[in-house]
N, C-alpha and C positions, 0 to 999 in steps of 0.2 A: 504494500500500500504506500509506504513512504517513498519507495523508488519511483512509483508511478506519479505521485503527487509532486515530487522534486523535479522530475522531467517536465511535467506540465507547467510548474511555476517558472522554471527557467525559460521555457518556450514562450510563456506569456510575456515575460520581460523583453525577450527578443522582439516579439511582435509589437510591443508598446513603443519601443524605440523606432521601429520601422514605420508604424502608423503615424507617430508624431511628425517624423521627417517628411513622409510622403503627403500627409494631409495638408501640411503647410504649403507644400508645392502646388497642390491642386486647389485648395480652398482659400489660401492666404490667411488673413486674420480670422475668417469665419471658421477655421479649423477648431477654434475653441468651443464651438457649439457641439462638437462631437462629445465632449465631456458632459454637456448638458443632456444630450441625447442618451448617453450611457446611464446617467443617473435616473432619467425619466423612465427608461426601459426597466431598470431595476425596480423602480417603484411599481410600475404597471404589472410586471411579471410577479412580483411579490403579492400584489392584490388579487390577481386573476388566477394564478396557477397553483397557489398553495393547496387548495382542496383537491385538485387533480393529483398533485404529487403525493399527498398523504394517503391516497387510495392505492398507491403502489409501493413496492418494497424500496427501501432507501438505496440499496445497492443498484437496483434496476434504474432508479432515477439518475444516479450518478453516471452509470454507463451510458444511458440515453443522452444526457447532457454532454458528455465527452464526445460521443459519436456525432451529434448534431454540430458541435463546434468544429470538429475536424472536417466534416463534410463542407461546411460553409467556407472554411479557409482554403480547402482544395479547389472549390469553385472559383474563389478569388484568384488563386494561383493560375488556374486554367485561363481565366479571362485576361489576366496580366500577360501571360505568355502569348496568347492569341493576338492581342492588340499591340504587344511590344512595350506597353506602359501600363501603370496601374489605372484602373477605372474608378471614378468617384463613387459610383453606385455600389461597387463591391466593398469599398471601405465602410460605407454606411451600413451595408448588409452585415459585415463582420461585427461592427459595433453592436448592432441589434441582437444578433444571435449569440455573441459572446456574453453580452450583459444578461440576456435571458438565461443562458446556460449557467452563469454564475449564480443567478437568483435561485436556480433549482439545485445546483450542486452543493453549495455551502451549507444550507440547512440540513440536507441529507447527510453530509459528512459529519456535521456536529452531532446529529442524532444517532449515527452509527458508532461513534467512538466509545460510548460506554460498553457496548457489546464487544468491540474489538479489544479494548483494554482489559476487560474482565474485572480487574481489581480497581474499585473507585479511587484507591490511594495513588494509582498510577496516572489518573486523569490530568493533574497539573503538568506532569512531565510529558504526557502525550500531546496535550494542547501546546506546550512549549516547543515540542519537536516540530509540529506543523507550522507554528508561528515563526520559528527559527528558519525553517525551510523557505518560507515566503521572503523573509528579510535577507537571507543569503542570496536568493534569486535576484532581488532588487539590486544587489551589489554586483553579482556575476553577469547578469543579462546584458546591461549596457557595456560592460567591459569586454564581453565576448564579441559584441558587434564591432567594437573598436578594433579588436585584434584580428578579426576575420573578414572585415568588410572588403578588403582588397582581394580576398580569395573566393568569397561566396557571393554570387549575384544577389542583389537586394531581395528579389522575389523569393529566393529560396530560404530566407529567414522566416517567411510566412509558411513555406513548406515544412520547415523544422517545427514550427508551432503546431501545425496540423498533426505531424508525427507524434509530438509529445502528448497530444490528447488521445491518440490511439494507444500509446504506451500506458497512459493513465487508465483508459477503459479496460485494457487487458489486465492491468494489475487489480482493478476493482473486481473484474469478473473472476479472477483467480481466487481472491479473498472470499467472494460470495460462494464459490464452489467448496473451498476448504473449510470455511466457518460460516455456514448459512445462518442468517439472523432469524430470531424467533418471529413467528407470524404475529402481526398486529392487526386487530380487527379494524377493517377500513371504515371510515366515516363518510357518509353521504352528505357533503356540505359544499357550498360554493367557495370560491377563492376568498371572497370577503369574509365569509364565516370562519374560514381557517385562520385568517389574519387576526380576526377578533378573538378567536380562541387563544391565539398566542398572546395577545394583550391581556386576556383574562388570566392566563396562567402566570404571566409575569406580575400582574397586579396583586396576586396573592402573596408574593414575596416582596416585602417592603423595600429591601435593598436593591434588588434587581429592577423594581419598578422605578425607583428614584434614578438609578443609572440610565434606564431607558428614557426617562423624561428629559435628562440633561444631555443625552448623547448627541442629539441633533445640534444643540448649541456648540458643543465641544468640537464635533466634526466640522461644522461650518466655519468656526473660528480658526481651526487648524488649517483648513484648506485655504482660506482667504489669506492667512499670514504667510504660509510657506510657498504657495503656488501663485500668488498674485502680489502680495506686499513685498516679499523678499526680492523677487526679480526686479520689481519696479525700483526699489531702493538701490539695488546694485547698479542698475542701468542709469538711473538719474544722477547718482553721485560719481559715476565713473569708477567704481570699485573694480580692481583688477586682481586676478588670481595668478597662479604659477604660469598659466598659458598666456597671460597678458590680455585676456578679454573678459568682458562681463560674464559670458557663459562659463568660462573656466572658474571664475570666482563662485558663481552659483553652484557649479558642480562640486567644488571643494566644500561648500557649506553643507550640501546635501550628503556628501560622503561623511562629514563629521557627524551629521545626524544619524546616518545609517550605522556607523560604527558603534556608537553607544546604545543605539536602539537594539542592535544584535546582542551586545554585551548584557544589556538589561534582560533580554529574553533568556539568555543562558543562566543568569543568576536567579531570576524569579522561577524559571522552570525547574530548577534543582531544589526548590524549597517545597516542603509539604504544605498542604492547604493550611493557612494560618487560622487561629481561633477567631480572629476578628478581621476577615478579609476586607471589610469596609475601610479600615485604616490604610491598607496598602493601596486600594483603588483610589481613594480621594487624596492621599498624599501624592500619588502619581499625577492626578489632575492638577494639584497645586504646582508641582514641578513643571508639568507641561505648560501651564499658564505662565509660570515664571520665565520659562525659556522664550515664549512669545513676547512677554513684556521686555525682556532684555534685548530681543531683536529690535523692537520699536524704539527703545531708549538709545541703542547704538546708532540707529539711523537718524535719530533726532538730534543727538548731542555730540557725536564724535565726528572728527574730521575723516574724510575718505581714507586716508592712510591707515587709520586705526580700525576702520569698520570691519574689514575682512576677518581679522582674528577675533574680534568681538562677536561677529555673526556666527563664526564656527563654535565659539565657546557657548553662546546662547543656544544654538541648535543642539549641541552635545548635552546640555542640561535638560532641555525639553524632551529629548528623544527617549529618555527612560520612562516616560509616562505611559507609552503605548503598551508594553508588556505588563506593566503593573496593573493595568485595567483589563486588557484583553484576555490574558490567561486566567485571571481570577473570575471574570464574568463568565467565560466559557465553561469553566469547571463548576461554577455555581449552577448554571443552567442544566448541566449534565447530571449533577448529583442531587439537586434539591427540587427539581421539577419532574412531573410524571414523564416517563420515557416517551409516551405517545404525543406529548406536547412540546418536546424539545425543538423539533423542526419548526413548528409554528412560532415558538418564542424567538428563534433565530430570525425568522422572517419579520417579526415585529421590530427587531433591532435594525435589520436591513432597511425597512421602510422608514423609520424615524431618522436614521443616519442620512439616507439619501434625500429625504425631504429637507433636512437641515442644509444639505449641500445645495440643493436647488434654490432654496430661499436665499442662501448666502451669495451664490453666483448671480442671482438676480439683483440683489441689493448692493453688493460690494463695490461695483464701479462707481455708482453715484456717491456712496459714502467716501470712497477714496478721493474722488474729485472735490467733494464738499469740504472735508477737513484736512486733507493732505495724507500722504501715504504713511509716514511714520506714526502720526497720531492715530490713524485707523488701525494700524498694527497693534499699538498700545491698547486700543479699545478691544480688539480681539483677544489679547492676552488677559485683559481684565475679566472678560466674559468667561474665558476658559478657567482661569484661576478661581473666579467667583463660584463656579460650579463645584470645584474641589473644596473650597472653604465651607460652602453650604452643606456639602455631604459630610464633612468632618463634624460640623456642629450637630447634624442630625443623627449620624450613625457612628461617630468615631469611637465611642465607648460602649456600644451596644452590640448584641449578637446580630448575625446577618438577617435572620428571618423576622 
């Protein structure tokens, strides 16, 4: 299972780099709307397909999602080779199908982990393994493109992503054969009913429900700060990195973020589930917000010559927040919610996170223009950290339930 997911994760990162590069060439600045499209599809698929997915076995859903994504990518490769250049419609189709596949695959994977891990005490480590795999892929994928771009035609990075999905499907099918999951009585319900069931399951767990309520704010603030505010500050102030360009500086900051993000995953994943997981989750939120606040302060107060090391340090501080929340929340869902409701609960989180992203993407440009880039990043950091402070005040010294 891990081998298949690792191959798929690295393939995804290869495709993400190619998609960004090709989309800008085809659509120009409108390429940014592909991110909006992806978030919108995740929301719609979560709302509409949850009930259908829950009436099928989790392993079957994962295999189907992998095969559908592989088929769409291969169609895009065929169109690219036939025309001699990438087609805009094929990029849009890939974004649609890959986002829909993600909305089906991730809840099914989370719901299947308790069966695969067997021992609930292993779930934090199992979640950390998957989380670590994703974070390593984010570091390896772009690097592999850089190393092999002169040897591999651009179109075949898309082919490699399709092959990675086929490897993942084969791995899941093997696991389903070796360790068949117990039958779950199917529910006859609509997609909306399945999502509402997920919200109801989370609502009964006070800590998870609070995290769900603030997750949209946190995700939106994080996206706006790192993927809009940071590049704008680097470009506006002429910040340079080792390669001498703004892009090199931005890459260096993201690498600093990725390094401590990965380190945090390894540390948290090797810990047993704490007695008070809320403390770890919300201290992480506070550190994540602090990192964003430091980004904004560096952009507002420091001269360009000092901004790059300050940005790297701020990103390194904020990056530890992700694993402190993600691993604990995933483990809580898997151990303290009914097994039949785990996938529905994951969909509730996907829905709230992507709604937060959509609202942020809609409001952020106007906000950044109105008050300035660095002050807007500071505001994002205050919202992020505020969620952590509120969580500590509410749950810091209480049990999770």
